[in-house]
C-alpha positions in Angstrom: 9.1 43.3 -2.7 8.5 41.3 0.5 11.2 38.9 1.7 10.5 35.2 1.5 10.3 33.1 4.6 12.8 30.2 4.1 11.5 28.2 7.0 8.1 27.9 5.4 9.7 26.4 2.3 11.9 23.9 4.1 9.6 22.8 6.9 10.1 19.2 7.8 7.4 16.8 6.5 6.7 13.6 8.3 8.4 10.6 6.7 5.5 8.4 5.6 5.8 5.6 3.1 3.8 2.6 2.1 5.1 -0.4 3.9 2.7 -3.0 2.5 -0.4 -3.3 0.4 -2.7 -6.2 -0.3 -5.9 -7.2 -1.9 -8.3 -10.1 -1.5 -10.7 -10.9 -4.4 -13.4 -13.5 -4.2 -14.7 -14.9 -7.5 -17.0 -17.9 -7.9 -15.1 -20.9 -6.6 -11.8 -19.1 -5.9 -10.2 -16.6 -3.5 -7.2 -14.6 -4.8 -4.9 -13.0 -2.2 -2.0 -10.7 -3.2 0.4 -8.9 -0.8 3.1 -6.4 -2.0 5.9 -5.1 0.2 9.2 -3.4 -0.5 10.8 -6.9 -0.6 8.5 -8.2 -3.4 5.1 -9.7 -4.0 3.4 -12.9 -3.0 0.1 -14.3 -4.0 -2.3 -17.3 -3.4 -5.1 -18.7 -5.4 -7.2 -21.0 -3.3 -10.5 -22.9 -3.7 -13.3 -21.2 -2.0 -14.5 -23.0 1.1 -18.2 -23.3 1.5 -19.6 -22.5 4.9 
Protein backbone atom coordinates (compact mmCIF):
# COMPACT_ATOMS: atom_id res chain seq x y z
CA UNK A 1 0.00 0.00 0.00
CA UNK A 2 1.47 3.44 -0.90
CA UNK A 3 2.36 5.82 1.89
CA UNK A 4 0.17 8.87 2.35
CA UNK A 5 1.63 12.33 1.94
CA UNK A 6 0.86 14.27 5.15
CA UNK A 7 1.77 17.66 3.68
CA UNK A 8 -0.99 17.29 1.09
CA UNK A 9 -3.58 16.83 3.84
CA UNK A 10 -2.39 19.67 6.05
CA UNK A 11 -1.56 22.30 3.47
CA UNK A 12 -2.30 25.81 4.66
CA UNK A 13 -5.49 27.30 3.27
CA UNK A 14 -5.77 31.07 2.98
CA UNK A 15 -7.79 32.55 5.83
CA UNK A 16 -10.83 34.06 4.12
CA UNK A 17 -13.97 35.10 5.87
CA UNK A 18 -16.96 37.24 5.14
CA UNK A 19 -16.47 40.67 6.70
CA UNK A 20 -19.71 42.35 5.56
CA UNK A 21 -22.69 41.70 3.35
CA UNK A 22 -25.42 44.02 2.24
CA UNK A 23 -28.47 44.34 0.06
CA UNK A 24 -30.40 47.22 -1.45
CA UNK A 25 -33.95 46.56 -2.57
CA UNK A 26 -36.09 49.09 -4.39
CA UNK A 27 -39.84 48.63 -4.29
CA UNK A 28 -42.44 51.19 -5.42
CA UNK A 29 -42.10 54.20 -3.15
CA UNK A 30 -39.42 52.72 -0.85
CA UNK A 31 -35.76 51.75 -0.78
CA UNK A 32 -34.67 49.14 1.77
CA UNK A 33 -30.99 48.95 2.69
CA UNK A 34 -29.59 46.24 5.00
CA UNK A 35 -25.95 45.73 6.06
CA UNK A 36 -24.69 42.81 8.11
CA UNK A 37 -21.26 42.54 9.77
CA UNK A 38 -19.75 40.45 12.53
CA UNK A 39 -20.84 43.17 14.97
CA UNK A 40 -24.51 43.04 13.98
CA UNK A 41 -27.06 44.23 11.44
CA UNK A 42 -28.36 47.67 10.49
CA UNK A 43 -31.11 48.67 8.14
CA UNK A 44 -32.92 51.66 6.68
CA UNK A 45 -36.27 52.01 4.98
CA UNK A 46 -36.40 55.30 3.07
CA UNK A 47 -38.89 57.01 0.80
CA UNK A 48 -37.82 56.73 -2.80
CA UNK A 49 -36.63 60.02 -4.22
CA UNK A 50 -37.92 60.81 -7.71
CA UNK A 51 -35.35 62.08 -10.18
